[in-house]
C-alpha positions, 0 to 999 in steps of 0.5 A: 565535239562536245557543247563547249564554247570556244571563244577563239579559233581552234589552234589545231585546224586539223582537229576542227575539220575532224570534229566537223566530219564526225558530226557529218557522219553522225548526221548521215547515220541519224538521217537513215533512221529518220527516213524510216520513222512514221509521221506520228513518231516524228510528231511525238519526237517534236512534241518531246522537244517542245516539252524539253525546251520548256523544262530547260527554261532556266538554263536557256535564259541564263545562257541568253543573259550572257549572250545579251550582256556580251552583245551590249558590251560590244556595242551592238545595236538595240535592234540586234539585242532585241532579236537576240533577247529571250524572255520566258514569253519568247521561249514559250513561243519557241516551244509553241512553234515546235508544237505547231510544226509537229502538227503539220501534215507529214510530206514524206511519202506523199504521192504527188502524181501517179499514172499507168503506162500503156505497157501496164507500168504503174508510176508514182512520184513520191516525196522523200527527205533531202538528206542532211541539211546545213543551216547557217544563220545569224544571231536569232535564237528562235531560228535554232529551234525552227530550223531543227524542227522543220528539218526533222519533220521532213525526215532530214537531219540538220547541222546548225551553225549560228552566229557567235552572238547567240552561241550560248543560247543556241547550245542550250536550245539544242541540248534541250531538243536533243534531250527531248529526242532521246526520250523517243529513241531518236538519235541526237545526230538528228539535230546538231549544232556546231558549238564553236565560233570559229569562222572556218567551220562555215567553210568546212560546211560549205565544202559539204563535209566530205559528202555528208551535207546535201543542201545548205540554207543560209539565213541572214544578211547579204554578206553571209548569203553572198559568201555561201552562194560564192563558196558552197559546193552543194546546192543552196536554198537562199535569196541574196536581196529582197528588193521588192516592188509595189506597182500602182497601176492606172486603175488602182483604188487610191485608198487600197494603194495607200493601205497596201503600200504603207503596210508593205514598206513600214510594217517591218522595214528590216524583213526581206518582204519589205517593199523597197521601190514604189512604181506609179503609173503615169496615167494615174500620177496626177491623182495617186502620186502625191497622196502616196508620197505624202503618206510615206513622208508623213509616216517617217519614211524618207523618199528618194524619187525621180524627177516627176516624184520630186515635184510633188513634195520638197521633202523628196530627195533625188534617187540615184541609179543605185537606189533602184537596185537597193534593199534599204531595210530601213525607212527609205523607199525609191519612187518612180513614175512609169509609162504603163504596165510594160514599163513597170514589168521592165523596171522590176525585171531590170532592177528587182531581185526576183523575191516579192513584187506586187501590183495594185489594180482593179483591172484583172487583165493587167493583174494577170499579165503582171503575175505571169510576166514578173519572174519573182518567187512571190507575186501578189495582186492587191496584197502587201509584200509583207505576206512573203512568209511561210507562216502566212502561206500556211506552211507553219514556220519557214527556214527561209525564202528561196529565189532560185529557179531550182526545186524550192522557190519562195518560202521554204517549209517542210514540203520544200525540204523534201525531194522525190523519187519515182516508184515504178510497179510492174508484173514481170514487165520487160522492155522490148 
């Protein structure tokens, strides 16, 4: 399959499947080479990718201009166009991100634990690549390079599939990265892009390409993630919703609560780490509820509240049962007064999405209970939910946030893109 943009679905569905299976075989062969590469060789390859991206700037910008023109012509929102748009500065930021990933510690081969059995067997748990990763994402060109670089750093081959809106841009970015890999004798099958807009390609990836794909990572809106989780026949690292909570405990400092709340909700409303529900302890409602609600409203955030919340400001509208479970991704927040810590934890566990939840309190015992009992991928004490980000965790870039309970959970960086094996050493040791 060459890097030609197909604006209509394949007429020959058999050919589409055959081309994708060939990509899978190519990725599997490349991954065998990657798993044997040294840490320095992988870092050199990624630095070459970054250099090639800089060298391909005119081609990347030309392709992106066509994507942007098509998006505007089809009536896409300003927010969509902004996410899609590349400038020389944004392309440089993409190259820098690849270099930062190159500089991360290599997780492959790291010994996470080791011990000696009474019979003399020496056992160690060692990190290994996952294999071939399929990444399905929407129209964000930077994800193309981030995902490709993260997977390669962890010794994995990757097959990328972007939304049709960013296809031209993604093709040029992957061409550049493959050119960089070639200078270091790395097979171009290490980073591949499905260069067609045909939606059936997603279905073939979710089926695993006859065993070629080991893990699928979706990155995008709810409908994309829901489809992946419903149809995938291979493991999925993903989160469906980011219905995140800020709980203001009775012993919360009001100034801190206001600062953390406004950042959690309004720093960026469209990210998965944005707060969607505010819970206020009834014991502090008389002093804290009004100022917090007013601060939100004055900042341009619509507030949907329970009966107690509606009494503090006439601008508050009634919250529905559905609002407690909604990821608004907008300047909207649901607010409820709860009857203490137990009620707050119960509300989060009932309505939350197990993504990111925070408690604001000066009471360490209350914080310890919240952090222990709220079963979310990320729990915070006196900190903004917007820290739900691999870069903020020191992981470098991330490929997404996972809320499942198997293997990777929270930000998925290079370490989470590895599995492990047990290495056992004996001296002619046999089992009686």
